[in-house]
C-alpha positions in Angstrom: -111.3 -12.1 -25.6 -109.2 -9.8 -27.1 -105.8 -8.9 -25.6 -103.6 -5.6 -25.9 -99.8 -5.6 -26.0 -96.9 -3.1 -24.9 -93.4 -3.4 -25.1 -91.2 -2.3 -22.2 -87.1 -2.0 -22.6 -85.1 -2.5 -19.8 -82.3 -1.3 -20.1 -78.5 -1.7 -17.7 -75.9 0.3 -16.9 -71.9 -1.5 -18.0 -68.5 -0.5 -17.1 -67.4 0.2 -13.6 -70.1 1.5 -11.9 -72.6 -0.9 -13.0 -70.6 -3.8 -11.7 -70.1 -2.1 -8.6 -73.6 -0.9 -8.2 -76.4 -2.3 -10.7 -78.8 -4.5 -9.7 -80.2 -6.4 -12.8 -82.7 -8.3 -10.4 -83.9 -5.5 -8.9 -84.4 -3.3 -12.0 -86.7 -6.0 -13.5 -89.0 -6.7 -10.2 -89.4 -3.0 -10.0 -90.7 -2.9 -13.5 -92.9 -6.2 -13.9 -93.9 -4.8 -10.1 -95.1 -1.7 -11.6 -96.6 -2.8 -14.9 -98.5 -5.4 -12.6 -99.8 -3.0 -10.4 -101.8 -1.2 -13.7 -103.0 -4.5 -14.7 -100.3 -5.8 -17.3 -99.4 -9.4 -17.3 -95.7 -10.9 -18.9 -96.5 -12.2 -21.6 -92.6 -12.8 -23.0 -89.1 -11.6 -22.2 -86.7 -11.2 -24.9 -82.9 -10.9 -24.6 -81.9 -7.5 -26.6 -79.2 -7.9 -29.3 -77.5 -4.9 -30.3 -76.3 -4.1 -33.9 -72.8 -3.4 -34.2 -73.0 0.5 -34.3 -74.3 0.1 -30.5 -71.4 -2.2 -29.7 -69.2 0.3 -31.7 -70.9 3.4 -29.3 -70.9 1.8 -26.4 -67.1 1.1 -26.7 -66.8 4.7 -27.3 -68.6 5.8 -24.0 -66.7 3.6 -22.1 -63.3 4.6 -23.6 -64.8 8.7 -22.9 -65.8 7.9 -19.5 -62.2 5.9 -18.5 -64.1 2.9 -18.1 -66.6 3.9 -15.7 -69.9 4.0 -17.4 -71.6 2.5 -21.0 -74.9 1.3 -22.3 -75.4 -2.6 -21.5 -77.9 -5.2 -23.0 -80.7 -5.5 -21.8 -84.5 -7.2 -22.2 -87.7 -6.4 -24.0 -90.6 -7.2 -22.0 -93.9 -8.0 -23.7 -96.8 -7.3 -21.2 -100.6 -7.7 -22.0 -103.7 -7.6 -20.3 -107.1 -7.9 -21.5 -109.3 -5.4 -23.4 
């Protein structure tokens, strides 16, 4: 039986707002349940590892928003389902 795959990036918010209002568990659970309802199953989860340019962009955003918000690390979810 052949399977088809799909990659979904799940990103989180950083900074003070991400610390106070962010729910990584809730966001991940919502994404997985949504794709499970469409017939997809999680095959693998890979931690997102950003490069130097992304780190510099994040620091710049954090400074411009006075520490309130920036882009945070996330995960890549590999979903699969039978064809």
